[in-house]
C-alpha positions in Angstrom: 25.6 12.4 10.8 25.4 11.1 7.3 27.3 12.5 4.3 25.7 14.3 1.4 26.6 11.2 -0.8 24.7 8.9 1.7 21.8 11.2 1.8 21.6 11.4 -2.0 21.6 7.6 -2.1 18.8 7.3 0.5 16.8 9.9 -1.5 17.3 8.0 -4.7 16.2 4.8 -3.0 13.1 6.2 -1.6 12.3 7.9 -4.9 12.6 4.5 -6.6 10.1 2.9 -4.1 7.7 5.7 -4.7 7.9 5.4 -8.4 7.4 1.6 -8.3 4.3 2.0 -6.2 2.9 4.5 -8.7 3.7 2.1 -11.6 1.9 -0.7 -9.8 -1.3 1.5 -9.3 -1.0 2.4 -13.1 -0.7 -1.2 -14.0 -3.9 -2.0 -12.0 -5.8 0.7 -13.7 -4.7 -0.6 -17.2 -4.8 -4.3 -16.6 -7.0 -4.8 -13.6 -7.1 -8.6 -13.1 -7.6 -10.0 -9.7 -4.1 -11.5 -9.6 -2.4 -8.2 -10.6 -4.4 -6.2 -8.1 -3.7 -8.7 -5.2 0.0 -8.7 -5.9 -0.1 -4.8 -6.2 -1.8 -4.5 -2.9 0.8 -6.9 -1.4 3.7 -4.9 -2.8 2.5 -1.5 -1.8 1.7 -2.8 1.7 5.2 -4.2 1.9 6.7 -0.8 0.9 4.4 1.0 3.5 5.4 -1.4 6.4 9.1 -1.1 5.6 9.5 2.7 4.9 9.7 5.5 7.3 10.1 8.3 4.6 7.1 10.6 4.6 6.9 11.0 0.9 6.8 7.3 0.3 4.2 6.6 3.1 2.0 9.4 1.6 2.4 8.0 -1.9 1.4 4.5 -0.7 -1.8 5.9 0.6 -2.5 7.5 -2.8 -1.6 4.2 -4.5 -3.9 2.2 -2.2 -6.6 4.7 -3.1 -6.0 4.4 -6.9 -6.0 0.5 -6.8 -9.2 0.5 -4.6 -10.9 2.9 -7.0 -10.0 0.6 -9.9 -11.5 -2.3 -8.1 -14.7 -0.5 -7.4 -14.9 0.7 -11.1 -14.5 -3.0 -12.2 -16.8 -4.5 -9.7 -14.0 -6.2 -7.8 -15.0 -5.2 -4.4 -14.5 -8.9 -3.2 -10.7 -8.5 -4.0 -10.6 -5.4 -1.7 -12.5 -7.0 1.0 -10.5 -10.1 1.0 -7.2 -8.2 0.9 -8.0 -5.9 3.8 -9.5 -8.7 5.8 -6.2 -10.6 5.3 -4.3 -7.5 6.4 -6.6 -6.9 9.4 -6.0 -10.5 10.6 -2.3 -10.0 10.1 -2.2 -6.8 12.0 -4.4 -8.1 14.9 -2.1 -11.2 15.3 1.0 -9.0 15.8 1.7 -6.4 18.3 4.2 -4.5 16.3 1.6 -2.3 14.5 0.1 0.7 16.1 -3.4 0.8 17.6 -4.3 3.6 15.0 -3.6 1.1 12.1 -5.8 -1.5 13.7 -8.7 0.9 14.3 -8.3 2.4 10.8 -8.5 -1.1 9.1 -11.4 -2.2 11.1 -13.3 1.0 10.2 -12.3 0.7 6.5 -13.4 -2.9 6.4 -16.8 -2.3 7.9 -17.4 0.4 5.4 -16.7 -1.9 2.5 
């Protein structure tokens, strides 16, 4: 069992990850250049793949939605398509990710 001090440190760490993802989404909404958006997608994806905290995972989904909405509003669908195609190829080339994620990405890319 972990101590209260350790639990508090873990909670602060996850809270920092969540806030950083939200800041990236806000940055994309304000300064939506292709480079910023691509880097934000990479960073949020990195957090998503390394985190098991439900709050952080849920927030990553919201951030992906905000970044994608920003792309759609600024006619940058090619950035979204390129990024998700890159992720799809990465996911299909490794066995560590779940079948659900592979199906989700395939369906998402086919809609775009």
